[in-house]
SEDREN-678351 format. One line per 8 residues: number of its first residue (from 1); their letters; for each residue x, y, z of N, C-alpha, C. Coordinates in steps of 0.001 Angstrom, whole numbers, plus 500000, padded with zeros to 6 digits. Atoms other than C-alpha are relative to their C-alpha. Layout:
N
NUM = A = X:Y:Z:X:Y:Z:X:Y:Z  ...
***
This chain:
180
1 = MLLDASIV = 501427:500136:499776:943197:628114:512129:499715:499682:501478  500152:500332:498591:943552:626587:515612:500282:501228:500869  499676:498782:499269:945138:629810:516834:498841:500987:499938  501150:499108:500147:942182:631826:515451:498843:499560:500905  501076:500524:499149:939699:629582:517265:500318:500251:501472  499591:499755:498611:941678:629927:520508:499826:501469:500365  500154:498561:499753:941692:633717:520200:498524:500354:500148  501436:499735:499931:937936:633800:519551:499429:499458:501317
9 = LAALVIAS = 500481:500590:498759:937283:631466:522494:500447:500826:501207  499485:499174:498901:939493:633542:524816:499239:501324:500064  500745:498739:500039:937707:636729:523688:498590:499806:500541  501343:500283:499494:934318:635137:524410:500004:499808:501517  499895:500213:498557:935425:634044:527881:500190:501341:500706  499741:498689:499395:936779:637508:528692:498757:500880:499916  501226:499201:500165:933632:639174:527312:498926:499549:500981  500988:500525:499050:931452:636894:529456:500313:500446:501418
17 = IVYFYFRD = 499597:499585:498657:933430:637682:532596:499695:501479:500206  500248:498558:499913:933224:641421:531909:498495:500278:500075  501455:499819:499995:929498:641189:531151:499418:499680:501377  500554:500400:498711:928689:639306:534382:500462:500924:501129  499509:499073:498988:930856:641632:536449:499148:501276:499992  500759:498757:500080:929074:644756:535193:498519:499782:500292  501393:500302:499675:925652:643087:535432:499818:499915:501513  500078:500115:498540:926311:642183:539064:500144:501364:500668
25 = QEMIGGLK = 499816:498668:499428:927552:645718:539808:498741:500847:499830  501239:499266:500254:924384:647161:538244:498902:499526:500954  500997:500537:499079:922195:644823:540347:500248:500501:501418  499655:499541:498655:924036:645743:543557:499710:501483:500152  500259:498561:499965:923856:649443:542740:498514:500305:500049  501448:499805:500003:920125:649217:542022:499380:499685:501351  500501:500368:498680:919498:647478:545336:500384:501064:501028  499559:498960:499055:921570:650032:547268:499173:501272:499823
33 = EFLKEGQY = 500800:498808:500277:919675:652879:545583:498578:499825:500529  501344:500312:499506:916329:651211:546387:499941:500149:501521  499975:499934:498536:917272:650846:550071:500162:501434:500496  499775:498605:499608:918500:654439:550270:498736:500836:499766  501209:499229:500313:915423:655908:548551:498861:499673:500952  501066:500419:499098:913101:653890:550795:500319:500228:501466  499543:499718:498640:915039:654973:553894:499973:498757:500892  499923:501250:499250:915539:651364:554961:501138:500079:501003
41 = KSRIEPPI = 498979:500064:498948:917495:650733:558159:500477:498561:500111  499416:501332:499902:919864:647774:558266:499811:499432:501407  500138:500711:498728:919286:645207:561020:501177:499054:500169  498931:500965:499743:921884:642994:562679:499525:498596:499665  500580:501315:500253:919591:639947:562458:498573:500173:499500  501416:499926:500388:916252:639225:560812:499109:499821:501236  500889:500085:498840:913233:639420:563150:499532:498579:500321  500335:501403:499742:912618:635665:562802:501194:499138:499605
49 = KTPFIYKK = 498798:500825:500156:915134:632819:562895:500149:499356:498625  499883:500718:501267:914352:630895:559703:498960:500497:498994  501005:499436:500905:912524:633145:557242:499804:499180:498720  500094:500771:501239:913267:630832:554306:500053:498498:500278  500087:501382:499515:912790:627558:556256:501366:499423:500359  498692:500609:499785:916464:626601:556013:500703:500623:501202  499301:499520:498809:918479:626841:559227:501345:500622:499657  498679:499499:500355:921766:627500:557472:499937:500666:498622
57 = LFKIASYD = 499951:499253:501253:922094:630200:554835:501420:500489:499776  498691:499495:500380:925186:631323:552974:500129:501467:500403  500013:498567:499672:924206:634966:553494:498562:500418:500269  501326:499444:499716:921290:636836:555019:500168:501454:500443  499991:498590:499618:920569:640542:555385:498552:500433:500168  501368:499521:499815:917525:642392:556644:499995:501506:500252  500130:498545:499960:916273:645966:556533:498576:500367:500414  501312:499518:499589:913422:647712:558329:499568:501134:499082
65 = GRLKTDMP = 500558:498980:500877:911180:649791:556123:498491:500074:500196  501459:499860:499942:907543:650630:555441:499417:499712:498625  500732:500214:501242:905180:649287:552828:499140:501219:499692  500699:498719:500067:903081:652353:553505:500179:500655:501355  499707:499210:498803:903134:655027:556217:499710:499263:501298  500406:500662:498761:901307:652942:558818:500263:498494:499982  499765:501438:500110:902691:649537:557797:501493:499678:499980  498585:500375:499946:906201:648675:559028:500194:498540:499589
73 = YTLILGIR = 499653:501378:500364:907894:645574:557671:501507:499889:499950  498574:500246:500149:911302:643991:557396:500222:499248:498700  499577:500643:501236:912796:643154:554020:501151:499070:500354  498967:500989:499685:914875:639979:554290:500502:499406:498684  499377:500550:501198:917310:638866:551581:500922:498865:500428  499190:501145:499613:918859:635420:551798:500556:499263:498800  499377:500842:501020:921183:633208:549778:500358:498676:500660  499677:501339:499504:921458:629460:550291:500881:499316:498968
81 = AAGEGKDR = 499098:500751:500873:924314:627404:548852:499680:498521:500129  500229:501449:500016:923686:623804:547840:501022:499365:499072  499018:500706:500822:926206:621338:546495:501409:500467:500289  498575:499726:499788:929977:621426:546331:500685:500226:498651  499157:499820:501189:932569:622596:543824:499229:500452:498788  500648:499613:501260:931370:622736:540235:498493:499749:500007  501432:500288:499887:927966:621412:541326:499282:500949:500966  500579:499059:499046:927405:624287:543763:498999:500924:499311
89 = VLYQYVGF = 501063:499141:500515:924201:626244:543206:499611:500970:501119  500450:499000:499037:923140:629476:544923:498533:500317:499730  501418:499672:500086:919456:630042:545614:499781:501315:500735  500258:498698:499389:918262:633587:546315:498531:500098:500401  501344:499851:499459:915240:634437:548427:499763:501443:500424  500442:498679:499560:913301:637627:549150:498835:499765:500946  501073:500177:499034:911135:637818:552248:499542:501320:500580  500583:498860:499309:908838:640315:553926:499464:499488:501329
97 = YLQPQNQL = 500601:500299:498702:908176:640078:557646:499132:501182:500364  500979:498973:499670:905028:642040:558407:499710:499894:501492  500020:500031:498549:905096:642921:562081:498591:499871:500580  501302:500252:499376:902297:642019:564532:499063:501209:500023  500880:498832:499928:901015:645600:564782:499219:500235:498704  500742:499845:501260:899862:645305:561151:498642:499305:500034  501286:500676:499780:897010:643028:562349:499392:499463:498714  500474:500609:501242:896655:640992:559181:499134:498786:500320
105 = SDEWLNGW = 500974:501048:499683:893676:638646:559160:500441:498624:499503  499748:501362:500452:893798:634880:558810:499483:499808:498576  500557:500081:501353:891623:635262:555705:501007:500539:498974  498987:499423:500883:894255:637517:554118:501192:499043:499859  498872:500922:500020:897055:635108:555082:499657:498734:499227  500396:501212:500723:895098:632129:553729:500040:500205:498488  499871:499705:501429:894996:633844:550334:501439:499815:499532  498581:500181:500329:898800:633894:550362:500414:498539:500112
113 = KHKVAERG = 499700:501429:499863:898979:630298:551609:499519:499241:498759  500528:500631:501218:896806:629316:548644:500955:500214:498825  499030:499737:501073:899336:630971:546323:501228:499095:500131  498889:500940:499793:902093:628847:547902:499591:498626:499477  500495:501305:500458:899978:625737:547239:499918:499938:498471  500093:499940:501466:899474:626868:543606:501318:499677:499312  498691:500312:500585:903212:626418:543035:500049:498542:499553  500026:501413:500361:902546:622673:542974:501293:499273:500328
121 = DGWAAKSN = 498724:500639:499657:905885:621836:544584:500108:499786:501506  499789:500332:498603:907370:620930:547953:499862:501153:500970  500121:498855:499097:907100:624467:549347:498644:500015:500700  501338:499980:499390:903374:623961:550039:500010:499317:501366  499958:500738:498731:904056:621392:552775:500701:500807:501086  499256:499195:499026:906461:623829:554444:499154:501149:500542  500958:499010:499488:903542:626267:554838:498721:499306:500461  501132:500806:499519:901250:623468:556063:498811:500028:499053
129 = MEKIENIW = 501040:500019:501024:899323:623404:552794:500199:498763:499131  499899:501084:500961:898543:620643:550356:500192:500626:498624  499709:499372:501287:900021:621408:546963:498878:499762:498996  500942:500087:501102:897810:622051:543973:500824:499601:498784  499208:500491:501135:899049:620084:540983:499964:500995:498847  499830:499097:501138:900360:622418:538290:501216:499546:499218  498851:500322:500838:902670:621820:535396:500470:501313:499389  499486:498697:500424:904757:624930:534902:501062:499881:498924
137 = GSKGAPDN = 498931:500151:500986:907331:623468:532553:501362:500088:500655  498619:500055:499507:911096:623588:532879:500402:501219:500834  499647:498792:499242:911150:627125:534327:499412:500005:501405  500602:500061:498676:909061:626173:537347:498891:501013:500181  501111:499107:499666:906404:628218:539096:500367:501457:499713  499742:498571:500236:906025:631925:538262:500598:500685:501229  499338:499254:498930:908070:634409:540330:499042:500576:501025  500922:499339:499072:904971:635955:541869:499348:499042:500996
145 = LPIRADRV = 500546:500950:499033:903987:632742:543674:501006:499797:501120  499066:500085:498870:905519:632746:547153:500357:498561:500350  499561:501304:499506:907436:629860:548684:499588:499800:501458  500390:500100:498599:906249:630643:552200:499013:501100:500338  500976:499054:499453:903295:632320:553885:499578:499438:501350  500254:500529:498658:903116:631819:557644:499881:501120:501020  500038:499103:498856:902249:633520:560883:501126:499549:500937  498852:500300:499151:905429:633697:563002:500166:501137:501007
153 = NGGVILAW = 499814:498997:498933:905911:635482:566341:498944:501104:499946  501094:499033:500055:902542:637199:565860:499935:500793:498708  499979:499308:501290:903580:638671:562496:499829:499001:498865  500146:500856:501179:903499:637268:558967:501279:500054:499181  498875:500072:500931:906374:636075:556787:499459:499576:498640  500251:500359:501399:905916:636058:553020:501373:499926:499356  498681:500155:500615:908863:634774:550978:499860:499441:498594  499975:500412:501396:909702:634195:547330:501415:499587:499607
161 = NGLHTREH = 498730:500187:500691:912483:632743:545227:500204:501253:499178  499804:498867:500883:914085:635609:543400:501289:500748:500218  498782:499199:499954:917030:637791:542609:499815:501207:500910  500020:498829:499113:917918:640609:544958:500137:501276:499179  499997:498810:500837:917110:643260:542394:498850:500920:500392  501037:498999:499743:915115:646433:542765:498692:499590:499320  501186:500351:500778:912709:645253:540062:499221:498868:500652  500675:501158:499395:911973:641932:541740:499369:500390:501341
169 = IEARINDV = 500530:499594:498689:911528:643458:545204:498786:500909:499820  501135:499098:500241:909262:646227:543874:498786:499241:499478  501113:500806:500500:907160:643654:542012:499312:499263:501146  500598:500700:498851:906647:641695:545243:499289:500998:500926  500689:498966:499211:905802:644912:547129:498650:500308:499350  501249:499714:500716:903179:645652:544458:498992:498872:500185  500890:501142:499774:901751:642132:544861:499363:500074:501382  500514:499914:498629:901425:642582:548619:499029:501165:500133
177 = MASL = 500866:498823:499893:899958:646082:548335:498658:499753:499312  501252:500294:500703:897363:644840:545821:499110:499064:500809  500803:500961:499223:896271:642164:548310:499409:500599:501269  500470:499384:498745:895641:644573:551190:498630:500645:499840
***
């Protein structure tokens, strides 16, 4: 009986490893396809130093693209590691740097800053906003509420918590396009 339980447990562990491996490969493939279809160009460095507030990130990548024909932007993907060993947690961020030539108004940016404040957490202060008290439950604020909305180097940075998946990035693009 103990041997049967050990075999079942080993099979579950192996199945989990295989599942996560293929899930990660699917996510990476979807992102690569998205970048290729959108004709994104890889950059050596992001256009701003700290797109996700933190000075030290585990990994960061950025790609120049267009939200629409006359609207260039840079997609920035970042991962921050917190903790050590078994307590280590990876946080993923998606950012859009909208270049100065896009001439986005302060009124438009303030709408995004308000969304950061709606999160009701510490991110509001990092965008110089006072948080709006919200109780989102154990899952936290919805994915569509940004963690940052600021004017930097004449352009605008919008950033969200979120996986580096095609679906998540496209959803954020749709949010931005709907606000224009």
